[in-house]
C-alpha positions, 0 to 999 in steps of 0.5 A: 756403286761405281758405275759400270765406266768407273769400274772399266776404267779402274779395270784399265788403269790395274791392267796395265799395272798388274804382273803378266800371268797375274788373274784380275778381278774389277768390281764393285764393294759389296756393303753390310749395313749396321743399325746400333740401338742404344740408351744412354745418360747425359747431362744435357740430354738434347745436345747428346741426343743430336752428337751421338748419332751423328759419332754413330754414322761418322765411324760406321762410313765406309769411306771416312771412317773407321779407327782412323779415319781414312775408311773402314777396312774391307772385310773388318768386323763391327766389334760391341766394344768400339762401338761402346768407346765411340758412345762413351767418348760424345761429349756430354754422354755421363753413363752408356746403358744400353747397345744392341747392335743389328746387322741391317738390309736397307733395300728390305729394312730387315733387321737381324737378331741381335749380334755382339760381333758383326762380320763384314764379307772379304769385299764387303764394306760396313755403313750405317741404318738408323741408329736410334739411340735415347738419351735420358738424364741422370 
């Protein structure tokens, strides 16, 4: 979360450039946690057990994640298919047997009901929270 000083500096900088009559609000982003629970089949179980969560944490990163690796877009939902694609692309994964996605609250540890699409508020960013990946041999 940006400090009050950072928010004030951003606000001052933008205020210098805003059009007259334009209302500006600078506030910290909201964050929406996501937990992915998945079951994979892999030829090299140990390697995939390490690489699969890393791939999810990398992809679902608010600053460096997303489809183009430049950060998650504000309000951009997380689709089941893209999570499937990220896991299927992990070297050594033979089969993505099961995926479940859950909205997660990192403060309380609460997890919502499973979803196929995680909608994100317009002023929010997604981030990974305690993915659980089990990997088995064929």
